[in-house]
ZAMARKOL-463715 format. One record per atom (N, C-alpha, C): x, y, z. Coordinates in steps of 0.02 Angstrom, whole numbers, padded with zeros to 5 digits, always signed. Example, Ala and Ser with C-alpha at 12.3 -4.5 7.8 and 13.67 -1.06 7.14 Angstrom:
2
+00660-00284+00390/+00615-00225+00390/+00660-00165+00390/+00642-00112+00354/+00684-00053+00357/+00645+00002+00394/
//
This chain:
273
+04464-01246+05037/+04417-01212+05081/+04346-01227+05058/+04305-01250+05105/+04237-01269+05087/+04198-01208+05063/+04176-01212+05000/+04130-01162+04976/+04159-01097+04953/+04225-01089+04952/+04255-01026+04930/+04318-01039+04890/+04336-00992+04847/+04394-01002+04805/+04457-00972+04835/+04451-00942+04895/+04509-00915+04928/+04529-00960+04985/+04591-00952+05010/+04614-00987+05069/+04659-00942+05109/+04673-00958+05173/+04714-00913+05213/+04782-00899+05182/+04808-00945+05142/+04875-00936+05113/+04873-00914+05040/+04813-00907+05013/+04808-00890+04942/+04810-00815+04931/+04832-00794+04873/+04829-00724+04854/+04756-00707+04840/+04727-00659+04876/+04656-00645+04868/+04640-00613+04801/+04579-00625+04776/+04553-00589+04719/+04543-00516+04740/+04544-00472+04692/+04533-00402+04708/+04479-00373+04664/+04444-00324+04691/+04393-00289+04654/+04416-00218+04640/+04370-00173+04622/+04388-00105+04607/+04426-00072+04664/+04480-00036+04647/+04519-00002+04698/+04564-00048+04738/+04568-00112+04719/+04611-00158+04754/+04578-00192+04813/+04515-00178+04827/+04480-00209+04883/+04473-00284+04870/+04483-00323+04923/+04480-00395+04915/+04409-00418+04900/+04403-00466+04856/+04339-00496+04839/+04337-00566+04870/+04284-00580+04905/+04275-00646+04935/+04224-00684+04895/+04243-00743+04872/+04198-00785+04833/+04175-00843+04876/+04110-00851+04881/+04079-00905+04919/+04033-00943+04872/+04056-01001+04851/+04018-01040+04801/+04002-00994+04741/+03938-00983+04727/+03920-00941+04669/+03913-00868+04684/+03927-00847+04746/+03919-00777+04766/+03986-00742+04768/+03986-00678+04750/+04046-00636+04754/+04030-00576+04798/+04070-00566+04849/+04063-00508+04893/+04120-00461+04881/+04104-00398+04867/+04156-00347+04860/+04163-00319+04791/+04121-00339+04744/+04124-00312+04676/+04055-00313+04646/+04037-00259+04612/+03973-00257+04576/+03914-00250+04622/+03858-00277+04600/+03795-00272+04638/+03804-00306+04706/+03784-00274+04760/+03788-00307+04825/+03751-00373+04825/+03781-00422+04858/+03748-00487+04864/+03687-00481+04909/+03636-00521+04895/+03575-00522+04936/+03579-00584+04981/+03576-00572+05046/+03576-00625+05095/+03506-00632+05124/+03479-00692+05121/+03412-00705+05148/+03420-00745+05213/+03398-00718+05269/+03402-00755+05332/+03345-00803+05341/+03359-00861+05370/+03308-00910+05388/+03303-00911+05464/+03243-00902+05490/+03233-00896+05562/+03187-00950+05589/+03190-01008+05559/+03148-01064+05581/+03172-01090+05648/+03126-01123+05685/+03142-01146+05752/+03162-01220+05756/+03158-01256+05700/+03179-01326+05699/+03218-01339+05634/+03260-01391+05634/+03296-01408+05572/+03250-01423+05514/+03195-01459+05526/+03149-01476+05471/+03117-01413+05443/+03098-01367+05487/+03067-01305+05464/+03116-01262+05426/+03179-01262+05448/+03231-01225+05412/+03241-01252+05342/+03242-01318+05336/+03249-01349+05270/+03189-01332+05226/+03129-01333+05254/+03070-01316+05215/+03073-01244+05191/+03096-01198+05234/+03103-01128+05214/+03155-01121+05158/+03209-01159+05163/+03260-01157+05111/+03233-01181+05044/+03195-01235+05045/+03166-01262+04983/+03115-01214+04953/+03084-01173+04995/+03031-01128+04972/+03058-01062+04943/+03124-01051+04947/+03151-00989+04921/+03142-00986+04845/+03119-00930+04818/+03113-00923+04746/+03181-00932+04712/+03184-00966+04656/+03248-00976+04622/+03283-00910+04608/+03347-00907+04624/+03388-00849+04608/+03379-00789+04654/+03337-00793+04705/+03326-00734+04747/+03382-00724+04798/+03413-00778+04821/+03464-00774+04873/+03533-00788+04845/+03578-00739+04852/+03649-00753+04837/+03681-00791+04894/+03659-00776+04955/+03684-00808+05016/+03623-00822+05060/+03625-00878+05095/+03572-00893+05144/+03604-00895+05213/+03577-00854+05258/+03600-00853+05327/+03554-00896+05369/+03582-00944+05404/+03543-00985+05451/+03553-00955+05520/+03500-00926+05547/+03502-00895+05613/+03493-00949+05666/+03549-00975+05689/+03549-01031+05735/+03519-01014+05803/+03520-00949+05820/+03490-00930+05884/+03414-00939+05883/+03384-00944+05825/+03312-00956+05820/+03295-01031+05824/+03345-01074+05817/+03332-01146+05822/+03324-01163+05896/+03264-01183+05914/+03248-01194+05985/+03295-01244+06017/+03325-01225+06074/+03368-01269+06111/+03440-01273+06088/+03457-01235+06036/+03525-01242+06008/+03579-01217+06056/+03563-01169+06099/+03614-01144+06146/+03635-01199+06194/+03590-01244+06211/+03606-01298+06257/+03631-01360+06220/+03614-01366+06156/+03632-01426+06118/+03655-01405+06048/+03720-01394+06039/+03746-01373+05973/+03730-01422+05917/+03715-01484+05934/+03697-01533+05882/+03634-01512+05845/+03589-01476+05879/+03529-01451+05846/+03548-01399+05793/+03597-01358+05809/+03621-01308+05761/+03652-01343+05701/+03693-01393+05714/+03724-01430+05659/+03672-01464+05615/+03621-01491+05647/+03568-01524+05608/+03532-01475+05564/+03520-01415+05589/+03487-01363+05548/+03530-01344+05489/+03594-01336+05501/+03640-01317+05446/+03642-01372+05393/+03646-01434+05414/+03649-01489+05365/+03583-01494+05326/+03528-01482+05360/+03463-01486+05326/+03456-01431+05274/+03478-01371+05292/+03474-01315+05244/+03522-01326+05186/+03582-01349+05200/+03630-01361+05146/+03602-01411+05096/+03571-01463+05120/+03543-01514+05076/+03485-01488+05035/+03451-01436+05061/+03392-01409+05026/+03409-01356+04975/+03469-01328+04978/+03487-01272+04934/+03522-01295+04871/+03519-01255+04818/+03562-01269+04759/+03636-01266+04779/+03677-01304+04743/+03747-01309+04761/+03784-01242+04760/+03760-01195+04718/+03797-01132+04710/+03777-01079+04761/+03730-01093+04806/+03709-01044+04856/+03745-01059+04922/+03786-01014+04946/+03824-01026+05008/+03782-01016+05070/+03804-01048+05124/+03771-01044+05189/+03814-01005+05238/+03785-00953+05267/+03816-00915+05321/+03785-00936+05386/+03824-00961+05433/+03799-00983+05498/+03807-00927+05549/+03751-00910+05582/+03752-00856+05631/+03713-00876+05693/+03747-00871+05751/+03712-00874+05814/+03717-00805+05845/+03663-00767+05841/+03664-00699+05866/+03653-00699+05941/+03698-00667+05978/+03691-00665+06050/+03632-00622+06071/+03606-00633+06130/+03550-00593+06155/+03570-00520+06161/+03633-00507+06177/+03655-00437+06185/+03653-00399+06119/+03652-00436+06063/+03650-00403+05998/+03588-00423+05958/+03534-00437+05994/+03470-00449+05961/+03452-00520+05949/+03488-00568+05978/+03474-00638+05966/+03410-00663+05998/+03389-00722+05978/+03323-00748+05998/+03324-00788+06062/+03383-00810+06085/+03385-00848+06147/+03448-00832+06186/+03445-00837+06252/+03504-00822+06293/+03557-00876+06286/+03620-00855+06291/+03676-00902+06289/+03735-00867+06321/+03768-00900+06368/+03829-00870+06395/+03886-00879+06345/+03944-00852+06361/+03998-00852+06312/+04019-00923+06292/+04017-00969+06341/+04036-01038+06325/+03986-01071+06278/+03922-01059+06290/+03871-01088+06246/+03874-01057+06177/+03883-00991+06174/+03891-00957+06109/+03949-00988+06070/+04006-00995+06103/+04066-01021+06069/+04055-01092+06046/+04019-01132+06086/+04008-01202+06068/+03966-01208+06004/+03915-01165+05998/+03873-01167+05938/+03913-01144+05877/+03950-01089+05883/+03989-01064+05826/+04042-01115+05807/+04074-01146+05856/+04126-01196+05840/+04095-01257+05805/+04036-01276+05826/+04002-01332+05792/+03988-01315+05720/+03970-01252+05707/+03959-01231+05637/+04024-01233+05598/+04077-01207+05628/+04142-01205+05594/+04165-01275+05573/+04154-01323+05617/+04180-01390+05605/+04131-01434+05565/+04077-01404+05541/+04030-01442+05498/+04057-01445+05427/+04103-01490+05416/+04141-01492+05353/+04095-01496+05293/+04107-01452+05244/+04070-01452+05182/+04000-01425+05185/+03979-01402+05244/+03910-01378+05253/+03908-01302+05256/+03951-01273+05295/+03951-01201+05307/+04004-01168+05264/+03986-01112+05233/+04033-01076+05190/+04062-01014+05224/+04031-00990+05277/+04056-00934+05316/+04020-00934+05383/+04051-00904+05434/+04020-00899+05499/+04024-00826+05522/+03977-00808+05565/+03976-00742+05597/+04004-00749+05667/+04051-00704+05684/+04078-00700+05752/+04072-00627+05774/+04041-00616+05831/+04031-00547+05854/+04094-00518+05884/+04108-00456+05866/+04168-00422+05893/+04164-00418+05969/+04104-00413+05997/+04095-00406+06069/+04110-00470+06107/+04120-00525+06072/+04140-00588+06105/+04206-00576+06143/+04212-00601+06204/+04276-00592+06240/+04336-00610+06197/+04390-00571+06205/+04448-00576+06161/+04473-00648+06152/+04481-00684+06208/+04510-00751+06204/+04463-00798+06167/+04397-00792+06180/+04348-00835+06146/+04347-00819+06071/+04346-00754+06056/+04346-00734+05985/+04408-00759+05949/+04465-00752+05981/+04528-00774+05949/+04527-00849+05936/+04501-00888+05984/+04497-00960+05974/+04450-00978+05916/+04394-00943+05911/+04347-00957+05856/+04377-00938+05789/+04411-00881+05785/+04442-00863+05722/+04498-00911+05704/+04536-00935+05753/+04588-00983+05739/+04558-01049+05713/+04503-01070+05743/+04470-01131+05719/+04443-01122+05648/+04416-01063+05634/+04391-01050+05567/+04448-01052+05516/+04504-01023+05533/+04562-01025+05488/+04584-01097+05476/+04586-01136+05530/+04608-01205+05524/+04562-01246+05479/+04499-01229+05479/+04449-01266+05439/+04434-01232+05373/+04468-01176+05358/+04458-01142+05295/+04390-01109+05287/+04362-01084+05343/+04296-01054+05341/+04303-00978+05350/+04282-00937+05301/+04286-00865+05309/+04241-00841+05366/+04261-00784+05395/+04226-00758+05454/+04200-00687+05441/+04136-00677+05456/+04107-00611+05459/+04112-00588+05532/+04153-00538+05546/+04155-00510+05613/+04106-00453+05616/+04059-00456+05664/+04002-00412+05662/+03992-00374+05727/+03958-00317+05721/+03938-00276+05778/+03868-00249+05763/+03823-00255+05812/+03754-00232+05804/+03736-00187+05862/+03714-00127+05847/+03697-00078+05898/+03622-00064+05894/+03584-00091+05942/+03512-00081+05942/+03491-00021+05984/+03542+00014+06012/+03527+00072+06054/+03533+00138+06017/+03573+00140+05964/+03582+00202+05929/+03633+00197+05874/+03662+00254+05856/+03713+00259+05803/+03773+00297+05830/+03830+00265+05838/+03890+00300+05859/+03912+00351+05807/+03961+00392+05824/+03988+00440+05777/+04022+00405+05719/+04033+00441+05665/+04066+00412+05607/+04136+00387+05625/+04172+00427+05665/+04239+00406+05685/+04237+00341+05726/+04187+00337+05771/+04181+00277+05812/+04163+00216+05769/+04121+00225+05719/+04103+00170+05675/+04162+00146+05634/+04201+00194+05609/+04261+00175+05572/+04309+00137+05617/+04314+00159+05680/+04357+00124+05727/+04333+00052+05738/+04268+00042+05743/+04241-00025+05752/+04259-00069+05691/+04249-00042+05631/+04265-00080+05571/+04340-00097+05568/+04382-00051+05588/+04454-00065+05590/+04471-00118+05641/+04438-00116+05698/+04450-00168+05748/+04428-00236+05723/+04373-00238+05686/+04352-00302+05655/+04404-00327+05606/+04429-00282+05565/+04481-00300+05517/+04543-00326+05553/+04564-00290+05604/+04624-00309+05640/+04616-00374+05679/+04553-00390+05696/+04540-00453+05730/+04545-00513+05683/+04545-00500+05618/+04551-00553+05569/+04489-00566+05527/+04444-00517+05525/+04383-00526+05486/+04398-00535+05411/+04363-00581+05380/+04363-00584+05306/+04311-00536+05279/+04259-00522+05318/+04207-00473+05303/+04194-00434+05366/+04192-00367+05361/+04177-00324+05418/+04104-00302+05413/+04067-00309+05469/+03995-00293+05467/+03975-00251+05528/+03938-00197+05514/+03910-00155+05567/+03837-00140+05551/+03794-00147+05601/+03724-00127+05595/+03708-00080+05653/+03672-00027+05639/+03656+00023+05691/+03582+00039+05689/+03559+00075+05740/+03490+00096+05744/+03487+00172+05740/+03464+00200+05684/+03461+00273+05677/+03401+00303+05712/+03412+00362+05741/+03357+00400+05771/+03329+00451+05722/+03369+00469+05672/+03348+00519+05623/+03390+00512+05560/+03376+00554+05512/+03412+00550+05448/+03487+00565+05456/+03504+00607+05504/+03574+00622+05515/+03613+00559+05535/+03582+00515+05574/+03615+00453+05593/+03627+00409+05531/+03579+00408+05485/+03588+00370+05424/+03648+00397+05384/+03652+00463+05380/+03709+00494+05345/+03774+00477+05381/+03773+00474+05447/+03833+00455+05485/+03857+00386+05465/+03810+00338+05461/+03830+00271+05442/+03858+00270+05371/+03826+00304+05325/+03850+00305+05256/+03919+00337+05251/+03931+00390+05290/+03996+00422+05289/+04050+00375+05315/+04034+00340+05369/+04082+00292+05396/+04096+00236+05347/+04044+00213+05313/+04052+00161+05263/+04099+00183+05208/+04087+00243+05183/+04128+00270+05129/+04201+00278+05151/+04210+00304+05211/+04278+00314+05237/+04316+00248+05242/+04284+00199+05273/+04319+00135+05282/+04328+00098+05217/+04278+00102+05172/+04283+00067+05109/+04342+00090+05068/+04361+00153+05075/+04419+00180+05038/+04484+00145+05057/+04488+00123+05120/+04550+00093+05144/+04544+00017+05151/+04484-00009+05144/+04473-00080+05159/+04505-00125+05107/+04531-00181+05131/+04558-00232+05086/+04516-00296+05090/+04453-00286+05111/+04407-00342+05116/+04335-00315+05112/+04286-00357+05098/+04217-00332+05093/+04192-00302+05158/+04149-00252+05150/+04120-00216+05206/+04044-00220+05200/+04009-00230+05255/+03936-00232+05256/+03912-00185+05311/+03872-00135+05292/+03845-00089+05341/+03770-00079+05330/+03734-00073+05385/+03661-00068+05382/+03637-00021+05436/+03592+00024+05419/+03552+00060+05468/+03484+00027+05470/+03465+00002+05529/+03405-00038+05534/+03342+00006+05538/+03285-00026+05527/+03222+00010+05530/+03206+00047+05466/+03147+00079+05466/+03125+00114+05406/+03170+00171+05386/+03198+00207+05435/+03243+00262+05420/+03305+00239+05381/+03326+00178+05393/+03387+00154+05362/+03377+00120+05295/+03318+00125+05267/+03303+00090+05205/+03354+00105+05150/+03375+00167+05144/+03422+00185+05091/+03487+00146+05097/+03508+00128+05157/+03571+00091+05165/+03565+00020+05138/+03504-00006+05137/+03494-00073+05110/+03489-00072+05034/+03469-00015+05007/+03458-00009+04935/+03518+00017+04897/+03555+00063+04927/+03608+00099+04891/+03677+00087+04921/+03686+00029+04953/+03750+00015+04983/+03808+00015+04934/+03795-00006+04872/+03848-00008+04823/+03879+00060+04811/+03839+00113+04816/+03865+00181+04805/+03919+00198+04857/+03911+00173+04917/+03954+00193+04972/+04006+00140+04991/+03999+00080+04963/+04050+00029+04973/+04027-00033+05011/+03962-00040+05025/+03937-00098+05060/+03926-00156+05012/+03950-00215+05030/+03954-00271+04983/+03896-00320+04986/+03854-00314+05038/+03801-00363+05047/+03744-00330+05084/+03683-00352+05069/+03625-00327+05104/+03578-00385+05119/+03532-00374+05165/+03488-00427+05189/+03417-00414+05167/+03386-00465+05138/+03316-00461+05118/+03279-00522+05142/+03215-00515+05155/+03177-00570+05184/+03133-00605+05132/+03122-00669+05145/+03071-00708+05112/+03030-00738+05168/+02972-00708+05181/+02936-00727+05241/+02961-00685+05300/+02972-00717+05357/+02994-00681+05417/+03065-00656+05409/+03077-00593+05431/+03144-00565+05429/+03179-00575+05495/+03242-00554+05497/+03283-00564+05558/+03301-00498+05592/+03283-00441+05561/+03300-00376+05590/+03251-00324+05564/+03243-00269+05602/+03196-00217+05580/+03216-00186+05514/+03167-00177+05469/+03179-00141+05407/+03197-00184+05348/+03201-00250+05356/+03218-00292+05299/+03162-00291+05248/+03182-00285+05184/+03135-00284+05128/+03123-00353+05100/+03069-00360+05063/+03059-00421+05024/+03118-00430+04977/+03148-00489+04978/+03211-00500+04941/+03203-00492+04866/+03145-00512+04839/+03134-00505+04767/+03134-00432+04747/+03096-00391+04783/+03094-00320+04768/+03162-00287+04780/+03196-00309+04832/+03262-00282+04847/+03310-00293+04789/+03309-00354+04762/+03354-00369+04706/+03340-00324+04646/+03277-00310+04633/+03259-00267+04577/+03288-00197+04586/+03284-00170+04647/+03311-00103+04660/+03388-00103+04655/+03420-00154+04682/+03493-00158+04679/+03516-00158+04606/+03481-00194+04564/+03498-00197+04493/+03489-00129+04460/+03436-00093+04479/+03423-00027+04452/+03478+00022+04473/+03497+00020+04536/+03550+00065+04561/+03616+00049+04525/+03632-00014+04519/+03695-00034+04486/+03698-00010+04414/+03642-00014+04379/+03640+00006+04309/+03652+00081+04301/+03637+00119+04353/+03645+00193+04348/+03715+00215+04366/+03757+00171+04393/+03824+00191+04414/+03874+00189+04358/
//
């Protein structure tokens, strides 16, 4: 499997409580300090490579290439592939690449119908030796999602199955149900991001995270976006979230912190546990 020590047929590593640990090159998701993922939102392959080269050493455990920000990629998946290859060449060997084309319905930068979305994600999946994981949205039509997950399995690429709610925060039970549906769909990592209206919504997300993390057999990533959700980015380890997003330059979602400062806080929280 490109970039990871696990495979679909291998016995997975486990972390505390038996939760599965996913290893992507030099990054470990699911044990210890949450991994820091830095998104790149450049509009061309060359700019994406330049942003990757400009990352401070050691700041990013994972680099997410936001392919929806690459101009024209929805119409020409080759542009997405070029961006991924350029970033891979610019990064240290131990830093994994997460490929994400975020749909417009979940906050993406350019429109794409289901066929265009699938074509870009499939191009990422089949970029042998370049991509270490891909994001597939749970809201993708069932047949399309199943085909993408099957292709990822065939190519040995782990999948983050994600859901992003920019309208609000569902109930804790509803969030746990979403995470379970992601797991049942075949996610290697389950991810939910919500938009809180108040502190109670933040608590709702944290409660759902804790509930699902107790039963999860794979890494979980949960985020409350915006300033209200800051605590979810800083203290995810307490509740069971395995990865958080920090920016170097432009961020990809509301509320992202500077990645260097974020890492300092994560280390402080971990030391207190």
